[in-house]
Backbone as a chain_set.jsonl record, in Angstrom:
{"seq": "XXXXXXXXXXXXXXXXXXXXXXXXXXXXXXXXXXXXXXXXXXXXXXXXXXXXXXXXXXXXXXXXXXXXXXXXXXXXXXXXXXXXXXXXXXXXXXXXXXXXXXXXXXXXXXXXXXXXXXXXXXXXXXXXXXXXXXXXXXXXXXXXXXXXXXXXXXXXXXXXXXXXXXXXXXXXXXXXXXXXXXXXXXXXXXXXXXXXXXXXXXXXXXXXXXXXXXXXXXXXXXXXXXXXXXXXXXXX", "coords": {"N": [[0.834, -1.209, -0.001], [1.934, 1.231, 0.848], [3.896, 1.584, -1.119], [2.285, 1.871, -3.323], [1.012, 4.294, -2.745], [3.23, 6.022, -2.737], [4.036, 5.751, -5.41], [1.788, 6.76, -6.708], [1.904, 9.4, -5.803], [4.288, 10.247, -6.977], [3.615, 10.081, -9.671], [1.601, 12.012, -9.733], [3.07, 14.352, -9.073], [4.841, 14.463, -11.243], [3.003, 14.751, -13.315], [1.862, 17.196, -12.639], [4.098, 18.89, -12.815], [4.657, 18.63, -15.522], [2.343, 19.72, -16.576], [2.716, 22.336, -15.914], [4.635, 23.197, -17.618], [5.434, 25.426, -20.23], [3.568, 25.494, -23.275], [4.764, 24.632, -26.607], [5.523, 27.316, -28.916], [3.053, 28.258, -31.326], [3.115, 27.66, -34.926], [4.346, 30.382, -36.853], [4.207, 32.23, -34.83], [5.262, 35.152, -32.897], [8.825, 35.805, -32.509], [10.876, 34.557, -29.789], [11.929, 36.506, -26.899], [14.765, 36.708, -26.836], [15.337, 36.283, -29.461], [14.516, 38.415, -30.87], [15.082, 41.136, -33.043], [17.306, 43.834, -32.454], [18.921, 46.973, -31.716], [22.045, 48.098, -30.558], [24.425, 50.314, -28.99], [27.809, 51.488, -28.533], [31.207, 51.869, -27.272], [34.142, 50.535, -28.638], [36.302, 48.529, -26.839], [38.072, 46.425, -27.068], [39.038, 43.639, -29.197], [37.866, 40.279, -29.707], [39.324, 37.0, -30.118], [39.729, 34.108, -32.227], [40.994, 30.705, -31.822], [42.741, 30.455, -34.01], [43.517, 32.994, -34.519], [41.8, 34.751, -35.835], [39.544, 37.56, -35.904], [36.672, 37.555, -33.895], [34.762, 39.072, -32.696], [33.676, 41.788, -30.486], [34.412, 43.698, -27.554], [32.507, 45.877, -25.727], [32.455, 49.13, -24.118], [30.659, 49.062, -22.001], [30.804, 46.504, -21.16], [29.534, 44.623, -22.695], [29.682, 41.713, -24.673], [30.122, 41.237, -28.042], [29.342, 39.145, -30.673], [30.864, 38.456, -33.747], [30.812, 36.833, -36.818], [33.646, 34.762, -37.605], [34.339, 34.657, -40.345], [34.085, 37.187, -41.202], [36.281, 38.502, -40.363], [38.443, 39.958, -41.655], [37.034, 42.094, -42.823], [35.955, 43.274, -40.553], [38.285, 44.103, -39.211], [39.183, 46.026, -41.018], [37.182, 47.951, -40.934], [36.625, 48.748, -38.294], [38.045, 50.15, -35.388], [39.806, 49.901, -32.253], [38.436, 51.826, -29.658], [36.662, 53.184, -31.231], [33.307, 54.396, -31.762], [30.454, 52.39, -32.131], [27.565, 51.081, -33.814], [25.434, 48.412, -33.382], [23.488, 45.968, -34.88], [21.31, 43.253, -34.246], [20.734, 40.299, -32.319], [20.129, 38.873, -29.048], [21.909, 36.145, -27.457], [20.609, 32.871, -26.49], [20.976, 32.736, -23.667], [21.227, 35.367, -23.04], [23.646, 36.506, -22.5], [25.349, 37.291, -24.464], [25.732, 39.297, -27.376], [24.66, 38.875, -30.597], [25.844, 39.803, -33.624], [24.309, 41.117, -36.525], [24.892, 43.152, -38.153], [27.44, 45.675, -38.183], [28.155, 49.001, -37.596], [30.501, 51.5, -37.984], [31.209, 54.538, -36.452], [33.337, 56.279, -36.898], [34.69, 55.474, -39.264], [32.555, 55.289, -40.905], [31.709, 52.946, -42.054], [29.979, 49.905, -42.771], [29.642, 46.574, -41.826], [28.166, 43.555, -42.857], [26.569, 40.592, -41.972], [26.106, 38.15, -44.151], [25.823, 35.483, -44.095], [27.677, 32.356, -44.008], [30.688, 31.881, -46.017], [30.919, 30.268, -49.26], [31.603, 26.728, -49.479], [35.052, 25.873, -49.316], [36.082, 28.385, -49.729], [37.093, 29.406, -47.414], [39.776, 28.619, -45.182], [39.912, 25.366, -43.693], [39.143, 24.681, -40.21], [41.78, 23.847, -37.89], [42.439, 20.449, -36.825], [41.38, 19.302, -33.531], [43.728, 20.075, -31.007], [45.834, 20.34, -32.758], [48.26, 22.618, -33.758], [47.901, 25.879, -35.314], [49.523, 27.401, -38.157], [52.48, 29.044, -37.207], [51.914, 29.122, -34.505], [53.013, 28.757, -31.1], [54.183, 26.682, -28.426], [52.908, 27.649, -25.407], [52.898, 29.053, -22.117], [50.97, 30.489, -19.539], [50.048, 32.632, -16.84], [47.581, 34.235, -14.956], [45.11, 36.696, -13.908], [41.631, 36.177, -14.153], [39.698, 38.24, -16.092], [37.192, 38.358, -17.414], [34.604, 36.153, -18.592], [34.414, 34.491, -21.769], [32.238, 33.887, -24.533], [30.551, 31.614, -26.814], [28.596, 31.579, -29.917], [26.173, 30.36, -29.117], [25.943, 31.164, -26.57], [27.329, 29.736, -24.701], [30.069, 29.242, -22.453], [33.281, 29.587, -23.705], [35.865, 30.272, -23.201], [38.205, 32.682, -21.783], [39.098, 36.008, -20.772], [42.103, 37.391, -19.794], [43.63, 39.592, -17.328], [45.897, 40.753, -18.45], [45.236, 40.936, -21.068], [45.422, 38.63, -22.544], [43.818, 36.163, -24.481], [42.103, 33.299, -23.712], [41.141, 30.331, -25.224], [38.893, 27.594, -25.564], [37.148, 24.423, -25.92], [33.596, 24.318, -25.102], [33.0, 22.159, -23.305], [35.374, 21.828, -21.95], [35.738, 24.294, -20.703], [33.612, 24.088, -18.965], [34.432, 22.004, -17.287], [36.516, 23.247, -15.926], [35.337, 25.328, -14.57], [35.39, 26.558, -12.01], [37.977, 27.574, -11.861], [37.99, 29.406, -13.868], [36.438, 31.494, -13.132], [35.609, 34.964, -12.941], [38.079, 37.072, -11.527], [39.572, 35.062, -10.404], [42.816, 33.497, -10.108], [44.427, 31.925, -12.735], [46.151, 29.351, -14.486], [47.47, 28.396, -17.66], [48.227, 26.278, -20.439], [49.136, 25.958, -23.827], [48.679, 26.278, -27.431], [49.992, 29.171, -28.561], [49.345, 32.311, -30.123], [50.654, 35.363, -31.253], [49.198, 38.3, -32.167], [48.296, 41.265, -34.066], [46.25, 42.168, -32.562], [46.487, 41.259, -30.053], [47.279, 38.51, -27.78], [46.413, 35.103, -28.234], [45.495, 31.973, -26.905], [45.209, 28.625, -27.652], [43.907, 26.518, -25.617], [45.322, 23.733, -23.904], [45.818, 22.582, -21.439], [44.966, 23.229, -17.996], [45.198, 24.914, -14.82], [45.617, 25.719, -11.271], [48.019, 26.904, -10.917], [51.169, 27.254, -12.648], [52.546, 25.018, -11.986], [50.6, 23.158, -11.484], [49.174, 22.196, -13.636], [46.716, 20.506, -15.577], [45.356, 18.214, -17.923], [42.212, 18.353, -19.686], [39.342, 16.168, -19.235], [38.299, 13.959, -21.766], [35.219, 14.274, -23.532], [32.625, 11.871, -23.084], [31.295, 9.547, -25.493], [28.08, 10.344, -26.7], [27.502, 11.99, -24.592], [25.662, 14.747, -23.45], [25.991, 18.246, -24.402], [27.728, 20.591, -22.268], [25.801, 22.469, -19.929], [24.947, 25.894, -20.453], [25.647, 28.637, -18.33], [22.894, 30.443, -17.065], [22.478, 33.72, -17.445], [22.173, 37.253, -17.43], [24.223, 38.911, -17.32], [27.326, 40.272, -18.596]], "CA": [[0.002, 0.0, 0.004], [2.81, 2.407, 0.919], [4.522, 1.728, -2.431], [1.272, 2.388, -4.235], [0.819, 5.716, -2.43], [4.396, 6.754, -3.224], [4.013, 5.762, -6.868], [0.743, 7.696, -7.113], [2.387, 10.746, -5.541], [5.295, 10.582, -7.979], [2.917, 10.342, -10.934], [0.909, 13.285, -9.587], [4.06, 15.416, -9.152], [5.319, 14.547, -12.621], [1.939, 15.291, -14.143], [1.731, 18.614, -12.315], [5.246, 19.602, -13.385], [4.504, 18.66, -16.978], [1.255, 20.644, -16.883], [3.181, 23.704, -15.723], [5.567, 23.556, -18.671], [4.753, 26.2, -21.266], [3.456, 24.77, -24.547], [5.595, 25.208, -27.668], [4.821, 28.364, -29.642], [2.454, 27.797, -32.58], [3.784, 28.15, -36.138], [4.057, 31.756, -37.226], [4.112, 33.113, -33.681], [6.407, 36.078, -32.79], [10.034, 35.187, -31.944], [11.122, 34.758, -28.374], [12.568, 37.797, -26.607], [16.179, 36.71, -27.196], [15.467, 36.191, -30.9], [14.034, 39.645, -31.477], [16.132, 42.025, -33.538], [17.436, 45.102, -31.729], [20.148, 47.716, -32.013], [22.752, 48.632, -29.401], [25.571, 51.133, -29.32], [28.858, 51.528, -27.526], [32.585, 52.119, -27.692], [34.925, 49.301, -28.686], [37.476, 48.533, -25.961], [39.011, 45.437, -27.59], [38.495, 42.591, -30.036], [38.09, 38.913, -29.265], [40.065, 36.223, -31.113], [39.583, 32.657, -32.298], [42.302, 30.057, -31.63], [43.617, 30.626, -35.165], [43.891, 34.4, -34.608], [40.807, 35.588, -36.5], [38.656, 38.339, -35.042], [35.324, 36.999, -33.858], [33.852, 39.887, -31.916], [34.055, 43.03, -29.829], [33.995, 44.001, -26.176], [32.137, 47.284, -25.629], [32.853, 49.762, -22.863], [29.742, 48.699, -20.916], [31.014, 45.1, -20.832], [28.822, 43.732, -23.619], [30.448, 40.977, -25.675], [29.432, 41.157, -29.332], [29.9, 38.108, -31.555], [30.862, 38.685, -35.182], [31.342, 35.594, -37.394], [35.05, 34.87, -37.989], [34.568, 34.864, -41.772], [34.081, 38.632, -41.425], [37.438, 39.022, -39.632], [39.172, 40.976, -42.422], [36.168, 43.265, -42.96], [35.858, 43.91, -39.236], [39.555, 44.773, -38.942], [39.305, 47.2, -41.89], [36.142, 48.963, -40.678], [36.476, 49.126, -36.885], [39.274, 50.251, -34.577], [39.594, 50.038, -30.818], [38.151, 53.196, -29.291], [35.601, 53.731, -32.08], [31.905, 54.194, -31.41], [29.8, 51.541, -33.108], [26.154, 50.693, -33.67], [25.356, 46.995, -33.718], [22.152, 45.385, -34.993], [21.338, 41.805, -34.108], [19.88, 39.742, -31.274], [20.873, 38.276, -27.938], [21.99, 34.693, -27.4], [19.548, 32.331, -25.631], [21.2, 33.048, -22.255], [21.248, 36.813, -22.869], [24.975, 36.963, -22.09], [26.137, 37.625, -25.655], [24.958, 39.927, -28.427], [25.072, 38.307, -31.881], [25.717, 40.886, -34.586], [23.941, 40.93, -37.928], [25.644, 44.204, -38.831], [28.185, 46.584, -37.308], [28.455, 50.273, -38.265], [31.515, 52.275, -37.264], [30.938, 55.976, -36.605], [34.526, 56.996, -37.376], [34.965, 55.142, -40.672], [31.275, 55.302, -41.62], [31.596, 51.687, -42.781], [29.101, 48.903, -42.182], [29.842, 45.195, -42.255], [26.908, 42.834, -42.749], [26.696, 39.138, -42.042], [25.211, 37.566, -45.158], [25.955, 34.033, -44.011], [29.044, 31.839, -44.22], [31.112, 31.779, -47.411], [30.744, 28.964, -49.906], [32.646, 25.761, -49.111], [36.312, 25.975, -50.032], [36.585, 29.757, -49.762], [37.763, 29.657, -46.146], [40.562, 27.442, -44.762], [39.226, 24.584, -42.66], [39.763, 24.79, -38.9], [42.711, 22.741, -37.604], [41.9, 19.417, -35.929], [41.638, 19.585, -32.109], [45.065, 19.785, -30.507], [46.848, 20.595, -33.784], [48.46, 24.064, -33.803], [47.879, 26.559, -36.608], [50.854, 27.868, -38.55], [53.006, 30.155, -36.423], [51.635, 28.986, -33.073], [54.095, 28.215, -30.288], [53.778, 26.17, -27.127], [52.925, 28.82, -24.527], [52.342, 28.926, -20.781], [50.601, 31.811, -19.03], [49.323, 32.665, -15.578], [47.043, 35.569, -14.748], [43.795, 36.813, -13.285], [40.523, 36.198, -15.111], [38.937, 39.483, -16.118], [35.823, 38.054, -17.777], [34.378, 34.964, -19.4], [34.083, 34.682, -23.174], [31.191, 32.951, -24.912], [30.325, 31.33, -28.219], [27.319, 32.069, -30.442], [25.034, 29.82, -28.377], [25.983, 31.715, -25.217], [28.093, 28.879, -23.799], [31.421, 29.714, -22.154], [34.319, 28.891, -24.478], [37.164, 30.882, -22.963], [38.282, 33.75, -20.782], [40.021, 37.108, -21.028], [42.915, 37.679, -18.616], [43.884, 41.014, -17.079], [46.947, 41.267, -19.334], [44.739, 40.97, -22.428], [45.51, 37.322, -23.192], [42.551, 35.471, -24.71], [42.148, 31.843, -23.611], [40.017, 29.701, -25.919], [38.79, 26.159, -25.31], [35.785, 23.952, -26.156], [32.712, 24.528, -23.952], [33.052, 21.109, -22.283], [36.586, 22.06, -21.162], [35.421, 25.436, -19.835], [32.699, 23.603, -17.93], [35.22, 21.228, -16.327], [37.378, 24.137, -15.147], [34.523, 26.513, -14.302], [35.795, 27.255, -10.777], [39.229, 28.279, -12.109], [37.78, 30.455, -14.868], [35.56, 32.538, -12.592], [36.239, 36.282, -12.893], [38.793, 37.37, -10.29], [40.423, 33.941, -10.023], [44.098, 33.308, -10.769], [44.403, 30.685, -13.488], [47.312, 29.088, -15.344], [47.084, 27.622, -18.829], [49.252, 25.917, -21.418], [48.535, 25.625, -25.112], [49.302, 26.85, -28.618], [49.788, 30.607, -28.493], [49.605, 33.169, -31.284], [50.697, 36.796, -31.02], [48.631, 39.013, -33.309], [48.198, 42.71, -33.895], [45.121, 42.469, -31.664], [46.733, 40.627, -28.768], [47.694, 37.111, -27.748], [45.368, 34.119, -28.016], [46.037, 30.645, -26.622], [44.342, 27.467, -27.805], [44.268, 25.876, -24.34], [45.431, 22.287, -23.837], [45.767, 22.193, -20.035], [44.588, 24.328, -17.098], [45.449, 24.634, -13.414], [45.648, 26.875, -10.366], [49.322, 27.514, -11.1], [51.914, 26.588, -13.722], [52.979, 23.721, -11.48], [49.441, 22.295, -11.239], [48.411, 22.072, -14.871], [46.204, 19.187, -15.916], [44.586, 18.172, -19.156], [40.791, 18.065, -19.439], [38.821, 14.854, -19.6], [37.604, 13.932, -23.054], [33.8, 13.966, -23.347], [32.245, 10.514, -23.453], [30.329, 9.499, -26.604], [26.685, 10.438, -26.294], [27.335, 12.942, -23.485], [25.11, 16.008, -23.934], [26.89, 19.368, -24.165], [27.634, 21.22, -20.946], [24.815, 23.557, -19.912], [25.476, 27.253, -20.364], [25.058, 29.367, -17.208], [21.875, 31.396, -17.459], [22.784, 35.005, -16.83], [22.09, 38.397, -18.34], [25.424, 39.721, -17.124], [28.381, 39.922, -19.563]], "C": [[0.865, 1.247, -0.001], [3.472, 2.668, -0.434], [3.544, 2.312, -3.428], [1.04, 3.877, -4.035], [1.982, 6.538, -2.957], [4.393, 6.844, -4.73], [2.975, 6.747, -7.369], [1.179, 9.138, -6.921], [3.383, 11.177, -6.591], [4.648, 10.903, -9.309], [2.225, 11.689, -10.894], [1.861, 14.449, -9.728], [4.554, 15.589, -10.581], [4.28, 15.156, -13.53], [1.769, 16.779, -13.923], [2.852, 19.427, -12.933], [5.114, 19.729, -14.884], [3.431, 19.664, -17.38], [1.706, 22.089, -16.767], [4.173, 24.141, -16.789], [4.835, 24.328, -19.76], [4.694, 25.42, -22.568], [4.357, 25.389, -25.594], [4.824, 26.27, -28.429], [4.25, 27.828, -30.948], [3.213, 28.329, -33.777], [3.363, 29.576, -36.487], [3.955, 32.722, -36.074], [5.328, 34.02, -33.622], [7.615, 35.384, -32.192], [10.125, 35.431, -30.454], [11.905, 36.041, -28.157], [14.024, 37.828, -27.06], [16.396, 36.621, -28.69], [15.104, 37.5, -31.602], [15.194, 40.552, -31.874], [16.122, 43.334, -32.766], [18.754, 45.743, -32.122], [20.727, 48.266, -30.723], [23.91, 49.484, -29.875], [26.588, 51.116, -28.21], [30.203, 51.826, -28.125], [33.391, 50.837, -27.601], [36.144, 49.429, -27.781], [38.525, 47.523, -26.421], [38.267, 44.47, -28.483], [38.702, 41.244, -29.354], [38.655, 38.103, -30.439], [39.697, 34.757, -31.067], [40.939, 32.023, -32.05], [43.253, 30.213, -32.806], [43.951, 32.097, -35.427], [42.942, 35.29, -35.37], [40.022, 36.394, -35.48], [37.278, 37.699, -35.069], [34.392, 37.807, -32.952], [34.5, 41.086, -31.266], [33.662, 42.978, -28.365], [33.72, 45.496, -26.124], [32.449, 47.809, -24.238], [31.912, 49.44, -21.694], [29.838, 47.226, -20.542], [30.329, 44.128, -21.76], [29.801, 43.041, -24.557], [29.589, 40.816, -26.915], [30.112, 40.095, -30.178], [29.744, 38.52, -33.012], [31.462, 37.432, -35.821], [32.781, 35.753, -37.869], [35.289, 35.066, -39.474], [34.52, 36.346, -42.146], [35.292, 39.301, -40.779], [38.137, 40.157, -40.382], [38.346, 42.247, -42.579], [36.056, 44.017, -41.642], [37.125, 44.7, -38.917], [39.699, 46.045, -39.772], [38.344, 48.318, -41.505], [36.165, 49.526, -39.274], [37.828, 49.135, -36.191], [38.902, 50.344, -33.103], [39.442, 51.512, -30.455], [37.06, 53.838, -30.13], [34.237, 53.491, -31.462], [31.253, 53.385, -32.518], [28.317, 51.388, -32.787], [26.03, 49.274, -34.183], [23.89, 46.568, -33.762], [22.259, 43.88, -34.925], [20.377, 41.345, -33.035], [20.742, 39.128, -30.184], [20.872, 36.753, -28.039], [20.905, 34.175, -26.464], [19.733, 32.651, -24.153], [21.192, 34.542, -21.99], [22.612, 37.383, -22.567], [25.843, 37.417, -23.257], [25.204, 38.282, -26.665], [25.512, 39.443, -29.763], [24.793, 39.32, -32.969], [25.251, 40.382, -35.941], [24.622, 41.987, -38.778], [26.316, 45.083, -37.79], [28.518, 47.822, -38.12], [29.404, 51.071, -37.401], [31.305, 53.766, -37.535], [32.121, 56.722, -37.189], [34.775, 56.736, -38.858], [33.726, 55.225, -41.547], [31.101, 54.05, -42.488], [30.693, 50.727, -42.014], [29.479, 47.535, -42.722], [28.561, 44.437, -41.948], [27.173, 41.34, -42.863], [25.651, 38.607, -43.013], [25.318, 36.044, -45.175], [27.373, 33.597, -44.313], [29.387, 31.777, -45.688], [30.894, 30.376, -47.957], [31.87, 28.023, -49.503], [33.894, 25.914, -49.988], [36.89, 27.368, -50.075], [37.298, 30.164, -48.476], [38.586, 28.423, -45.78], [39.847, 26.692, -43.669], [39.9, 24.782, -41.315], [40.705, 23.629, -38.655], [42.034, 21.704, -36.713], [42.212, 19.775, -34.476], [43.045, 19.169, -31.696], [46.179, 20.02, -31.5], [47.037, 22.106, -33.93], [48.323, 24.614, -35.224], [49.294, 27.035, -36.907], [51.274, 29.071, -37.72], [52.764, 30.063, -34.934], [52.81, 28.327, -32.355], [53.537, 27.716, -28.957], [53.98, 27.264, -26.075], [52.316, 28.481, -23.177], [52.085, 30.33, -20.243], [49.897, 31.634, -17.69], [48.833, 34.081, -15.354], [45.67, 35.521, -14.116], [42.713, 36.909, -14.35], [39.768, 37.51, -14.993], [37.462, 39.243, -16.418], [35.783, 36.743, -18.554], [34.089, 35.372, -20.842], [33.122, 33.569, -23.583], [31.091, 32.784, -26.42], [28.943, 31.781, -28.644], [26.083, 31.554, -29.716], [24.962, 30.363, -26.959], [26.762, 30.885, -24.238], [29.516, 29.409, -23.639], [32.421, 28.899, -22.954], [35.683, 29.562, -24.323], [37.094, 31.973, -21.908], [39.288, 34.798, -21.257], [40.766, 37.396, -19.737], [43.187, 39.169, -18.509], [44.957, 41.589, -18.009], [46.52, 41.291, -20.794], [44.806, 39.649, -23.172], [44.128, 36.697, -23.304], [42.801, 33.973, -24.618], [40.92, 31.289, -24.32], [40.083, 28.198, -25.713], [37.374, 25.722, -25.643], [34.914, 24.145, -24.923], [32.797, 23.437, -22.896], [34.293, 21.248, -21.408], [36.349, 23.234, -20.205], [34.513, 25.006, -18.689], [33.463, 22.827, -16.859], [36.021, 22.124, -15.401], [36.646, 25.425, -14.748], [34.977, 27.281, -13.065], [37.083, 28.041, -10.983], [39.043, 29.456, -13.049], [36.851, 31.559, -14.383], [36.285, 33.881, -12.568], [36.847, 36.582, -11.519], [39.728, 36.272, -9.848], [41.758, 33.995, -10.779], [44.072, 31.95, -11.457], [45.696, 30.57, -14.296], [46.842, 28.217, -16.511], [48.293, 27.377, -19.703], [48.55, 25.56, -22.707], [49.294, 26.261, -26.253], [48.96, 28.313, -28.702], [50.152, 31.309, -29.787], [49.647, 34.617, -30.816], [50.243, 37.513, -32.287], [48.67, 40.501, -33.056], [47.099, 43.117, -32.959], [45.29, 41.799, -30.311], [47.114, 39.175, -28.928], [46.489, 36.216, -27.499], [46.026, 32.757, -27.834], [44.938, 29.606, -26.795], [44.694, 26.508, -26.67], [44.247, 24.353, -24.442], [45.398, 21.762, -22.408], [45.566, 23.425, -19.172], [44.909, 23.929, -15.674], [45.422, 25.893, -12.58], [46.981, 27.62, -10.456], [50.029, 26.745, -12.215], [52.422, 25.219, -13.291], [51.843, 22.746, -11.244], [48.581, 22.117, -12.477], [47.912, 20.643, -15.064], [45.334, 19.283, -17.159], [43.133, 17.862, -18.859], [40.443, 16.633, -19.802], [38.125, 14.964, -20.942], [36.128, 13.617, -22.811], [33.483, 12.551, -23.81], [31.249, 10.538, -24.605], [28.902, 9.513, -26.086], [26.439, 11.384, -25.149], [26.778, 14.242, -24.022], [26.076, 17.151, -23.648], [26.67, 19.996, -22.805], [26.626, 22.345, -20.974], [25.496, 24.902, -19.788], [24.838, 27.947, -19.169], [24.062, 30.384, -17.702], [22.114, 32.696, -16.705], [22.646, 36.107, -17.867], [23.306, 39.282, -18.214], [26.481, 39.321, -18.119], [29.457, 39.102, -18.924]], "O": [[0.597, 2.199, -0.733], [3.599, 3.817, -0.856], [3.906, 3.135, -4.269], [0.891, 4.633, -4.995], [1.787, 7.601, -3.546], [4.711, 7.894, -5.286], [3.219, 7.485, -8.324], [0.88, 10.002, -7.745], [3.353, 12.317, -7.055], [5.041, 11.844, -9.999], [2.242, 12.432, -11.875], [1.549, 15.429, -10.404], [4.674, 16.71, -11.076], [4.595, 15.965, -14.403], [1.56, 17.539, -14.868], [2.626, 20.498, -13.497], [5.41, 20.775, -15.462], [3.568, 20.37, -18.38], [1.159, 22.971, -17.43], [4.52, 25.319, -16.867], [3.742, 23.938, -20.171], [5.662, 24.753, -22.934], [4.691, 26.569, -25.487], [3.608, 26.159, -28.583], [4.9, 27.023, -31.615], [3.893, 29.35, -33.668], [2.185, 29.926, -36.424], [3.656, 33.899, -36.275], [6.346, 33.702, -34.237], [7.443, 34.441, -31.42], [9.539, 36.373, -29.92], [12.474, 36.601, -29.094], [14.485, 38.832, -27.602], [17.509, 36.852, -29.164], [15.361, 37.663, -32.795], [16.162, 40.709, -31.128], [15.06, 43.878, -32.462], [19.592, 45.125, -32.778], [20.008, 48.827, -29.896], [24.331, 49.388, -31.028], [26.271, 50.77, -27.072], [30.333, 52.014, -29.335], [33.329, 50.131, -26.595], [36.938, 50.354, -27.947], [39.72, 47.723, -26.203], [37.037, 44.465, -28.533], [39.602, 41.086, -28.528], [38.485, 38.473, -31.601], [39.389, 34.219, -30.003], [41.949, 32.726, -32.064], [44.466, 30.113, -32.622], [44.589, 32.421, -36.429], [43.227, 36.474, -35.55], [39.851, 35.971, -34.336], [36.773, 37.341, -36.133], [33.366, 37.303, -32.497], [35.683, 41.369, -31.455], [32.706, 42.302, -27.985], [34.597, 46.299, -26.442], [32.677, 47.042, -23.303], [32.312, 49.531, -20.533], [29.064, 46.74, -19.717], [30.519, 42.919, -21.631], [30.651, 43.692, -25.166], [28.465, 40.318, -26.846], [31.326, 40.14, -30.377], [28.656, 38.883, -33.461], [32.536, 37.002, -35.401], [33.116, 36.772, -38.475], [36.336, 35.591, -39.853], [34.869, 36.72, -43.265], [35.333, 40.525, -40.657], [38.396, 41.21, -39.8], [38.88, 43.352, -42.483], [36.061, 45.248, -41.617], [37.056, 45.822, -38.416], [40.265, 47.033, -39.303], [38.639, 49.494, -41.717], [35.765, 50.672, -39.068], [38.648, 48.237, -36.385], [37.817, 50.809, -32.753], [40.231, 52.348, -30.896], [36.576, 54.919, -29.792], [34.028, 52.519, -30.737], [31.467, 53.652, -33.7], [27.885, 51.546, -31.645], [26.47, 48.966, -35.291], [23.144, 46.778, -32.805], [23.186, 43.291, -35.48], [19.313, 41.94, -32.858], [21.935, 38.892, -30.377], [19.969, 36.151, -28.62], [20.329, 34.959, -25.71], [18.742, 32.824, -23.443], [21.155, 34.957, -20.832], [22.755, 38.593, -22.392], [26.963, 37.881, -23.047], [24.045, 37.891, -26.804], [26.705, 39.587, -30.029], [23.638, 39.664, -33.217], [25.726, 39.363, -36.442], [24.899, 41.771, -39.958], [25.834, 45.221, -36.666], [29.094, 47.723, -39.203], [29.142, 51.294, -36.219], [31.232, 54.199, -38.685], [31.933, 57.704, -37.907], [35.04, 57.666, -39.62], [33.821, 55.23, -42.775], [30.433, 54.088, -43.522], [30.647, 50.734, -40.784], [29.622, 47.355, -43.931], [27.941, 44.649, -40.906], [27.908, 40.889, -43.742], [24.456, 38.617, -42.721], [24.946, 35.398, -46.155], [28.178, 34.38, -44.818], [28.499, 31.637, -46.528], [30.708, 29.422, -47.202], [32.978, 28.474, -49.214], [33.812, 26.062, -51.207], [38.06, 27.54, -50.418], [38.025, 31.157, -48.455], [38.155, 27.299, -46.034], [39.231, 27.307, -42.799], [41.105, 25.028, -41.265], [40.466, 22.531, -39.156], [41.149, 22.046, -35.929], [43.192, 20.469, -34.207], [43.496, 18.062, -31.994], [47.353, 19.915, -31.145], [46.067, 22.814, -34.2], [48.589, 23.918, -36.204], [50.152, 27.067, -36.025], [50.5, 30.013, -37.552], [53.339, 30.835, -34.166], [53.502, 27.471, -32.905], [52.559, 28.249, -28.433], [55.097, 27.744, -25.88], [51.349, 27.725, -23.091], [52.879, 31.244, -20.463], [49.24, 30.623, -17.442], [49.59, 35.034, -15.54], [45.136, 34.45, -13.827], [42.861, 37.637, -15.331], [39.261, 37.852, -13.924], [36.585, 39.828, -15.783], [36.791, 36.289, -19.096], [33.582, 36.464, -21.099], [33.179, 32.458, -23.056], [31.478, 33.658, -27.195], [28.189, 32.311, -27.828], [25.053, 32.228, -29.695], [24.022, 30.058, -26.223], [26.87, 31.251, -23.068], [30.093, 29.956, -24.578], [32.418, 27.669, -22.895], [36.547, 29.443, -25.192], [36.078, 32.162, -21.239], [40.198, 34.508, -22.033], [40.146, 37.621, -18.698], [43.001, 39.917, -19.469], [44.929, 42.779, -18.323], [47.32, 41.622, -21.67], [44.314, 39.541, -24.295], [43.358, 36.698, -22.343], [43.619, 33.433, -25.362], [39.796, 31.716, -24.057], [41.159, 27.601, -25.687], [36.469, 26.557, -25.653], [35.429, 24.138, -23.805], [32.683, 23.732, -21.706], [34.278, 20.835, -20.249], [36.72, 23.167, -19.033], [34.636, 25.508, -17.572], [33.184, 22.967, -15.669], [36.193, 21.808, -14.224], [37.264, 26.48, -14.606], [34.958, 28.512, -13.058], [37.273, 29.077, -10.345], [39.837, 30.396, -13.038], [36.515, 32.465, -15.146], [37.462, 33.935, -12.209], [36.21, 36.373, -10.486], [40.594, 36.503, -9.004], [41.831, 34.464, -11.915], [43.734, 30.942, -10.838], [46.258, 31.574, -14.732], [45.93, 27.404, -16.363], [49.249, 28.152, -19.713], [47.491, 24.933, -22.691], [50.419, 26.728, -26.076], [47.8, 28.68, -28.888], [51.125, 30.96, -30.456], [48.774, 35.052, -30.064], [50.839, 37.346, -33.351], [49.032, 40.949, -31.968], [47.005, 44.286, -32.588], [44.357, 41.768, -29.509], [47.255, 38.666, -30.04], [45.642, 36.524, -26.66], [46.993, 32.427, -28.521], [43.879, 29.689, -26.174], [45.676, 25.77, -26.761], [43.312, 23.758, -24.978], [44.996, 20.622, -22.18], [45.944, 24.532, -19.557], [44.898, 22.743, -15.343], [45.231, 26.994, -13.096], [47.071, 28.801, -10.12], [49.542, 25.71, -12.669], [52.697, 24.361, -14.13], [52.089, 21.61, -10.841], [47.373, 21.907, -12.365], [48.617, 19.686, -14.746], [44.672, 20.291, -17.408], [42.839, 17.176, -17.88], [41.148, 15.976, -20.568], [37.442, 15.949, -21.219], [35.814, 12.777, -21.968], [34.018, 12.089, -24.818], [30.435, 11.458, -24.691], [28.558, 8.788, -25.153], [25.29, 11.579, -24.752], [27.345, 14.806, -24.957], [26.901, 17.042, -22.741], [25.571, 19.945, -22.253], [26.585, 23.109, -21.938], [26.507, 25.034, -19.098], [23.622, 27.87, -18.994], [24.338, 31.114, -18.654], [21.97, 32.76, -15.485], [22.964, 35.912, -19.041], [23.423, 40.289, -18.912], [26.558, 38.146, -18.478], [30.42, 38.72, -19.589]]}, "num_chains": 1, "name": "protein.A"}
């Protein structure tokens, strides 16, 4: 009898929870809030970098991280300079922590770059396999204080910016494993393939630790393991 009561209670709780879930939006309904197009403005304080040294976004003076597709790297570099005022049209990522640009207009150069989608296959060099350095990269070790987290287009954490301007990049599952070390204000050490560019240093991280003497490699994700959840936050 007790088992029956417990089973009935569990079914009731599950049914109640399911009933409280919002139904999916009907076809043709307005986009969710994070999908709605909007325009923001600000002053560029720095650029963000991919592991291969391409520009993939901006950090504005109010702390907003703006994602710009890496295939627009050359156009972004030609149109926008650090310290320029820009107007950005686009939408927020699902977590609200990243602004995804559809276009960027620079007030100083009066140039606008527009994302018209990725280039045709073969027009861009393929990304290097995981763990394989790009041309010119050197084995690099760094230790510093985390200034802020960096995120990918889906809003998931895929790196960090250190106080000295070094950009650390890593897959989201690695950032999730080392989340406590990558928290803003924490001292973190990293080793990986480093590139020095005209926009700063970027490291494709291979190992992380509390100090250079405590570095450890991340665990490989198991087959079938879902991606690490992205922290839900509206803060940059």
